[in-house]
Every structure is written in structure tokens, then in C-alpha cells.
C-alpha positions in Angstrom: 6.2 -50.5 -143.0 9.0 -53.0 -141.8 11.8 -51.6 -139.2 14.3 -53.9 -138.4 16.1 -52.9 -135.0 19.6 -53.9 -134.2 21.7 -51.5 -132.5 25.1 -52.5 -130.6 25.6 -51.0 -127.0 26.3 -47.2 -126.8 29.0 -47.9 -124.6 28.7 -46.5 -121.2 25.8 -44.5 -122.0 23.1 -47.5 -122.4 23.4 -51.6 -123.4 22.1 -52.3 -126.5 19.1 -53.8 -125.3 18.0 -50.5 -124.1 19.3 -48.6 -126.7 16.7 -50.8 -128.8 13.9 -50.4 -127.4 14.4 -46.4 -127.2 14.7 -46.6 -130.6 11.7 -48.8 -131.1 9.4 -46.4 -128.7 10.4 -43.6 -131.1 9.5 -45.6 -134.0 6.4 -46.3 -133.1 5.6 -42.7 -132.2 5.8 -42.1 -136.2 4.8 -45.3 -137.4 2.2 -47.1 -134.6 1.4 -49.5 -137.3 4.5 -50.6 -138.1 6.0 -54.4 -138.0 9.3 -54.3 -135.4 11.7 -56.2 -135.6 14.2 -55.6 -132.2 17.6 -57.8 -132.2 20.1 -56.2 -130.2 23.6 -57.1 -131.1 27.0 -57.1 -130.0 30.3 -57.7 -132.2 32.3 -59.3 -130.0 32.4 -57.2 -126.9 30.3 -56.4 -124.0 26.8 -57.5 -125.2 27.5 -60.2 -127.2 26.7 -63.0 -124.9 23.5 -61.8 -123.9 22.5 -61.3 -127.6 23.0 -65.1 -128.0 21.2 -65.8 -125.1 18.4 -64.4 -125.7 18.1 -65.5 -129.5 19.2 -69.3 -128.4 16.9 -69.4 -125.2 20.1 -70.1 -123.1 21.0 -69.3 -119.7 23.7 -68.1 -117.8 26.0 -69.8 -115.3 27.7 -67.1 -112.6 31.3 -68.1 -111.1 34.2 -66.4 -108.6 37.0 -65.6 -110.9 40.3 -63.6 -110.9 39.3 -59.7 -111.9 41.8 -57.4 -114.3 43.8 -56.4 -111.7 43.9 -59.4 -109.4 40.8 -59.4 -106.9 38.1 -62.1 -106.7 35.1 -61.1 -109.2 31.6 -62.8 -110.2 31.4 -63.4 -113.6 29.4 -65.2 -116.0 29.5 -67.4 -118.9 26.4 -68.8 -121.2 25.0 -72.4 -122.3 23.1 -71.7 -125.5 19.6 -73.0 -126.1 21.3 -76.5 -127.7 23.4 -77.3 -124.8 26.2 -78.2 -126.8 27.5 -74.5 -126.7 28.9 -72.4 -124.6 30.2 -68.9 -124.5 32.9 -66.7 -122.5 33.0 -63.2 -122.8 36.4 -61.6 -122.0 34.7 -58.4 -120.6 33.3 -60.1 -118.0 36.5 -61.4 -116.7 39.0 -59.3 -117.9 37.0 -56.0 -118.9 37.6 -52.1 -118.8 35.0 -51.8 -117.1 35.7 -53.3 -114.5 38.4 -50.8 -113.8 38.2 -47.3 -112.4 39.4 -45.1 -114.9 42.3 -44.0 -112.5 43.4 -47.5 -112.3 43.5 -48.4 -115.8 47.4 -49.9 -116.5 48.0 -52.7 -119.2 51.0 -53.3 -117.6 48.9 -54.9 -114.4 45.6 -56.5 -115.8 45.5 -59.6 -116.4 43.3 -61.6 -118.7 43.5 -64.4 -115.6 39.9 -64.3 -115.1 39.2 -65.2 -118.8 40.9 -68.9 -118.8 39.3 -69.1 -115.4 36.1 -68.9 -117.0 36.6 -70.9 -120.0 37.3 -73.8 -117.6 34.0 -73.5 -116.1 32.9 -73.8 -119.5 35.0 -76.9 -120.1 33.2 -78.7 -117.2 29.6 -78.4 -118.6 30.7 -81.2 -121.5 30.1 -78.9 -124.1 30.9 -79.7 -128.3 31.9 -75.9 -128.8 32.7 -72.8 -127.2 32.2 -69.5 -128.7 35.0 -66.8 -126.5 34.3 -63.2 -127.6 37.2 -61.2 -126.7 36.5 -57.1 -127.4 36.5 -54.8 -124.3 39.4 -56.2 -122.4 41.6 -53.7 -119.7 44.3 -56.1 -121.1 47.6 -56.1 -123.0 49.3 -58.9 -122.1 48.8 -61.1 -124.6 46.6 -63.9 -123.5 49.3 -65.0 -120.9 47.0 -64.8 -117.8 44.3 -66.8 -119.6 47.1 -69.1 -121.0 48.5 -70.0 -117.5 44.9 -70.3 -116.1 44.4 -73.1 -119.0 47.6 -74.9 -117.6 50.7 -73.6 -119.4 54.1 -73.1 -117.8 55.5 -69.5 -118.6 58.2 -68.9 -116.7 61.1 -66.6 -116.2 64.8 -67.0 -116.5 65.5 -68.9 -113.4 61.6 -70.6 -114.1 59.7 -69.0 -112.0 55.9 -68.2 -112.9 55.8 -64.5 -114.6 53.6 -62.4 -112.2 50.2 -60.7 -114.1 49.9 -57.8 -116.6 51.6 -56.7 -119.9 54.8 -55.6 -117.5 56.1 -58.9 -116.8 55.8 -60.3 -120.4 59.8 -59.2 -120.6 60.7 -61.5 -118.2 59.5 -64.5 -120.4 62.2 -66.9 -120.4 60.4 -69.8 -121.9 57.0 -71.5 -122.9 55.6 -75.2 -122.2 52.2 -75.5 -124.1 52.2 -79.4 -122.7 49.8 -78.7 -119.4 46.9 -76.9 -121.1 44.3 -78.5 -120.4 43.5 -81.7 -122.5 39.5 -80.6 -123.2 40.2 -77.7 -125.4 41.6 -79.9 -128.2 38.2 -81.9 -127.8 36.0 -79.2 -128.5 35.1 -76.4 -131.1 36.6 -73.0 -130.5 35.5 -69.9 -132.2 36.8 -66.9 -131.3 34.2 -64.0 -132.0 36.6 -61.1 -133.0 35.7 -57.3 -133.6 38.7 -56.2 -135.1 41.3 -57.2 -137.2 44.7 -56.1 -136.1 47.8 -58.1 -135.8 49.7 -58.3 -132.6 52.5 -56.0 -133.1 53.4 -53.1 -135.6 51.7 -50.1 -136.1 48.2 -51.4 -136.0 49.3 -53.9 -133.3 47.5 -54.1 -129.8 49.5 -51.9 -128.1 50.1 -49.1 -130.6 46.0 -48.9 -131.4 44.3 -50.2 -128.0 46.8 -49.2 -125.4 46.2 -45.8 -125.4 42.3 -46.2 -124.1 43.4 -48.9 -121.2 45.3 -46.3 -119.4 48.7 -46.8 -121.5 50.9 -43.5 -121.5 53.2 -42.6 -124.8 56.2 -44.4 -123.3 54.5 -47.2 -121.9 53.4 -48.0 -125.2 56.7 -48.4 -126.7 57.5 -50.5 -123.9 54.7 -52.7 -124.4 55.0 -53.3 -128.0 58.7 -53.9 -127.1 58.0 -56.5 -124.4 55.2 -57.8 -126.6 57.2 -58.3 -129.8 59.9 -60.6 -127.1 56.9 -62.6 -125.7 55.7 -63.8 -129.2 59.0 -64.5 -130.5 59.2 -66.9 -127.2 56.2 -68.1 -128.6 57.4 -68.6 -132.0 60.1 -70.4 -131.0 58.6 -73.0 -128.2 55.8 -74.1 -130.8 56.8 -73.0 -134.4 53.9 -70.4 -134.8 54.6 -67.2 -135.6 51.5 -64.6 -134.2 53.2 -61.5 -135.2 51.3 -60.3 -137.8 48.3 -62.7 -137.7 44.9 -60.6 -138.9 43.1 -60.7 -135.4 45.9 -61.7 -133.0 46.0 -58.1 -131.5 42.2 -58.5 -130.3 41.9 -57.9 -126.4 45.4 -56.9 -126.2 46.6 -60.0 -127.9 44.3 -62.6 -126.2 43.4 -63.2 -130.1 47.0 -64.6 -130.4 46.6 -66.6 -127.0 43.4 -68.3 -127.9 45.0 -68.9 -131.6 47.3 -71.1 -130.0 44.5 -72.7 -127.9 43.4 -74.3 -131.5 41.0 -71.3 -131.5 40.0 -70.0 -134.6 39.6 -66.1 -135.2 36.2 -65.0 -136.5 34.1 -62.2 -137.4 32.5 -61.8 -134.2 29.0 -60.1 -135.7 28.8 -63.2 -138.3 28.6 -65.2 -135.8 26.0 -63.0 -133.9 24.0 -62.5 -137.1 24.2 -66.2 -137.9 23.2 -67.4 -134.3 20.2 -64.9 -134.3 18.9 -65.9 -138.0 19.2 -62.1 -138.5 19.1 -62.5 -142.1 15.6 -64.1 -142.2 14.9 -61.1 -139.8 15.6 -59.0 -143.2 12.7 -60.3 -144.9 10.3 -57.6 -146.2 12.3 -55.1 -144.3 11.6 -51.6 -145.4 15.0 -50.2 -143.4 17.4 -51.3 -140.6 18.0 -49.2 -137.7 21.4 -49.7 -136.0 23.8 -47.4 -134.3 26.5 -47.9 -131.5 28.7 -45.3 -129.3 31.0 -44.0 -132.0 31.5 -44.5 -135.6 34.6 -43.8 -137.3 37.3 -45.3 -139.4 37.0 -48.4 -137.2 33.1 -49.3 -138.1 33.8 -50.8 -141.4 36.1 -53.3 -140.3 34.0 -56.3 -138.5 31.9 -53.9 -136.3 28.5 -54.4 -135.9 27.3 -51.6 -138.6 29.9 -53.1 -141.0 28.1 -56.8 -140.8 24.8 -55.7 -140.6 25.4 -53.2 -143.7 26.7 -56.2 -145.6 23.8 -58.4 -144.9 21.0 -56.4 -145.5 22.8 -55.0 -149.0 22.0 -59.0 -150.1 18.3 -58.4 -149.3 18.3 -55.1 -150.6 17.6 -53.4 -147.0 18.7 -49.8 -146.7 20.7 -49.1 -143.4 20.1 -45.8 -140.9 22.8 -45.4 -138.5 23.1 -43.5 -135.4 25.7 -42.8 -132.9 27.0 -40.3 -130.4 30.3 -39.9 -131.6 30.4 -39.7 -135.6 34.2 -39.2 -136.9 35.6 -40.0 -140.7 36.6 -43.3 -141.9 33.0 -45.0 -142.6 32.4 -43.3 -145.5 33.1 -46.5 -147.7 30.1 -48.4 -146.4 27.7 -46.1 -147.6 29.0 -48.0 -151.3 27.9 -51.1 -149.2 24.3 -49.9 -148.5 24.5 -47.8 -145.6 22.0 -45.3 -146.4 22.7 -42.7 -143.5 25.0 -41.4 -140.7 23.3 -39.4 -137.8 24.9 -37.8 -134.8 22.6 -38.1 -131.8 24.5 -35.2 -129.9 23.2 -31.9 -131.7 24.9 -29.7 -129.0 28.0 -29.2 -127.6 28.6 -30.2 -124.6 30.7 -32.4 -122.1 31.2 -36.7 -122.3 29.6 -37.0 -119.1 26.5 -34.6 -120.4 26.7 -36.9 -123.6 26.8 -40.0 -121.7 24.0 -39.0 -119.2 21.5 -37.8 -122.0 22.3 -40.7 -124.2 18.8 -42.2 -124.0 17.1 -39.1 -124.5 19.1 -38.1 -127.1 18.8 -41.3 -129.0 15.1 -41.4 -128.4 14.8 -37.7 -130.1 17.2 -38.0 -133.0 15.7 -41.1 -134.0 12.4 -39.8 -134.1 13.0 -36.8 -136.3 14.6 -39.3 -138.8 11.3 -41.2 -138.9 9.7 -38.1 -139.4 11.4 -37.7 -142.4 10.8 -41.2 -144.0 7.4 -40.3 -143.1 7.1 -36.7 -145.4 8.1 -39.2 -148.3 
């Protein structure tokens, strides 16, 4: 029997590579002679860069950049094995995991460090740049990143605006003429794990603001000032980024990368193509996947949705595991998803669930394998 083991990370509990190894060991306890393909994945969020580096034989480069709260931090970008492609993972410089829960505030968090990572990657004479933009702490519409790349974003008296989404309301003028010229000489793929627009009921502020520390009052304020910023962008460039699918990713960084010449692309499709996932499915009996949470966002560009689509083409059923399962994913059953399993089988606190994630995942996968073995 052949299994393809391809999970995303279980956020705050275990990275994708660790989850994959836990699942592998559980499968082997029931099917010791199984053929296994172990392929950790990411959909544009944290962990995506590791998947691409591992698959291509690439390498990491470390630089010092501006963190989400303005302090200097060490962050990595990657060169893939072809020597012509660089990967910048926004979460490395501007990620939510870099900010303690009691300091999360999208009014203050900046993407400036992501821009600095892009500058470092451009210095490698690359031809292709992949920017993965999941897992951000920010809601600054990518303004900080644009400033790092050379854009002049100023207030009514011509002074550059400060860091964070809260400063977008001060913007009076935007000049993109000084953007780093190297941006126009590379192909920029933006690995996006959501399809949300910049503004509106499904926009960056209202959907993702709460998980980044925004209060209900702050969300409405951010919605208004991000709209103001988008209006200024439209006046300066002629491009309305307000309602473009994916523009709301990473607190609006998707919109900013469009202004840099980027193309918003399904993050999971970029990863699956790079790792040769379709070839890995050959002769497979099952795909085992998972992530921290399965819910109504899962069908919209997440790892599991991408896997189900590819596996359906090869008639391979998919079994998914998650720490939390909520309604909204069910339409994936029609696409080839076989079953979904919550690994948390008893009442517990979030801290307990995270701490015991590996044990719970191992137990649930093994139990599921025993069911397969019985049939």
C-alpha cells in the first residue's frame, strides 16, 4: 500500500515537517511494509519556504531586517536549487508569530522588513521571485514594504508616514517612481492562501483583523483608513486594488505586491508544482494531510483544497486531520475528500491541545489506519 503524507503546519503546535514525521510513524505502526512519500507542504503561509527549499535542493540566506514592531530581527530568505529563483516568506519578517499575544496590534505592525528581505533577494541576480504572504501580523496594506522598496508615501506636509496600519489615514501622496528598478526585471509570483479582497465584508480588516489583535472599533477604523489608502493608490496609478481577489491577503500586502508587478497565484499550486506532487501521486492508495484548523476557509486555496483537487485527477482519496474542525469544508467531499478527523477527542484548553498535539495526531492517524487495515 502506498501513502502520500502531505500535511501543512499545525499552527503553534508543530511545523509541517514534524507533523509529517508523526503521521509517517503512525502509519508504519499499522502498515510496516507501506510505501511512503513524505512531503510537508505550505500554502503561502509559514513553512512554505522550507517545502520549496527541500524539494529543490535550495539554501537559506540570513539578513537583519525590521520586525513587525520596528525592532531589528534576523530573518531568512531562500535561493532555490535552480539558482535563478528566490523565495521571500513574509512571515519571517512580518509574521504574527513574531509578536507576543499581548502586543499584537495591527495599528502598529509593519511590513517594512518584508521589503528589506525582497531587496536582499534581488541582490542575488535572480530571474524569478516567489513571495509567500500568509501568517502576517500586519494590516498596513503593504505600505511598509513599499517604502522599503523605494516608494514615497507621504502625509499632507510631505513627511514620510510612520509604521503600521494606523498611519494609513495620514497618507496624502504616493510616488512609485523610485521603486527599485530590479523589480521590473524579475517575474514576481505572489503565493496567496486566501482570496479575500482588500476592503469590504470579506476584506483584510474585517476578516483577519481580529486574529491580529484588532478590537471591533479598531476594525472599522482600519477599514476606513485602508479604503482611504486604496483611493490614494488609485488616483496615483489608475489601478483600483479595492476588490481584487487576493488583494486583502496579509493585511493588504497582496495589493501592494500587485503594484510591484506581482501576480497573485494560489500558494498551494506553486508549492505542488515545485515539489512534483502530481508525480508523487502515481500509484498512491491514499493521501494523508492535515493542518491546525479545518473550517469554511479550507476550500478556498488552503493546502487541503489544493491536494484534494490534484488527488481527484488521479482518483486518490484524501484523509485529513486537524486540531479543530468546524463546518464549512463539506463541499470538498464532492471533490474527492474522503474523511476529516479532529485529533482533539476530549474537552481541554487550547494550551493543552497545542501541547499534546503530536500525541493526539499520532493516536488519531493510527486509529484511522487500523480502520483501513480492517477493510
